[in-house]
Every structure is written in structure tokens, then in C-alpha cells.
C-alpha positions in Angstrom: 102.7 84.5 121.2 104.3 85.3 117.8 100.9 86.6 116.5 100.8 89.2 119.3 104.4 90.2 118.6 103.7 90.5 114.8 100.6 92.6 115.6 102.5 95.0 117.8 105.3 95.3 115.2 102.6 96.0 112.5 101.1 98.8 114.7 104.5 100.3 115.4 105.5 100.3 111.7 102.1 101.7 110.6 102.3 104.5 113.2 105.9 105.3 112.3 105.1 105.4 108.6 102.0 107.6 109.2 104.0 110.1 111.3 107.3 109.9 109.5 109.3 109.0 112.6 111.7 106.1 113.3 110.3 102.8 114.5 112.5 102.8 117.6 111.0 106.1 118.7 107.5 104.8 118.2 108.5 101.7 120.3 109.7 103.9 123.1 106.6 106.1 122.9 104.3 103.0 122.9 106.2 101.5 125.8 106.2 104.7 127.9 102.4 105.3 127.3 101.4 101.7 128.0 100.3 101.1 124.5 102.3 98.0 124.0 100.7 96.5 127.1 97.2 97.5 125.9 97.9 96.0 122.4 98.9 92.8 124.2 95.9 92.7 126.5 93.4 93.6 123.9 94.9 91.6 121.0 91.8 89.4 120.6 89.6 92.4 120.1 91.9 94.6 118.1 93.7 92.3 115.6 90.6 91.8 113.5 90.1 95.5 112.9 91.9 97.7 110.4 94.7 100.1 111.4 92.4 103.1 111.0 90.1 101.7 113.7 93.0 101.0 116.0 94.5 104.4 115.4 91.4 106.2 116.5 
């Protein structure tokens, strides 16, 4: 469970850094758009890829 949480936090932080927006805004965006759920459901597939792959 903590691996999935760490992965979601990593994605939020990377997205926030790339777009120069606060992490809490990215969290709300990801939650609203269903991205957090997708990251949770597809964790096994996505966690081995780099952020550039995930970001596409």
C-alpha cells in the first residue's frame, strides 16, 4: 500500500514541478480527473516506467 502512495506522491510532485503549480492544486486536479484512481489501478504497469512515459 505504501508503495502505491509513494508513487502517487512522486507523480504529483513531478507534475507540480514541471508546471510550476502547488502540489495541492495538482492533487485536486488528479482527483477530479480520476488520475489518482488510474495511478492506483495501473500501478503495476506504470511504476516501472519513467515519468516521461507516464506523463505522455
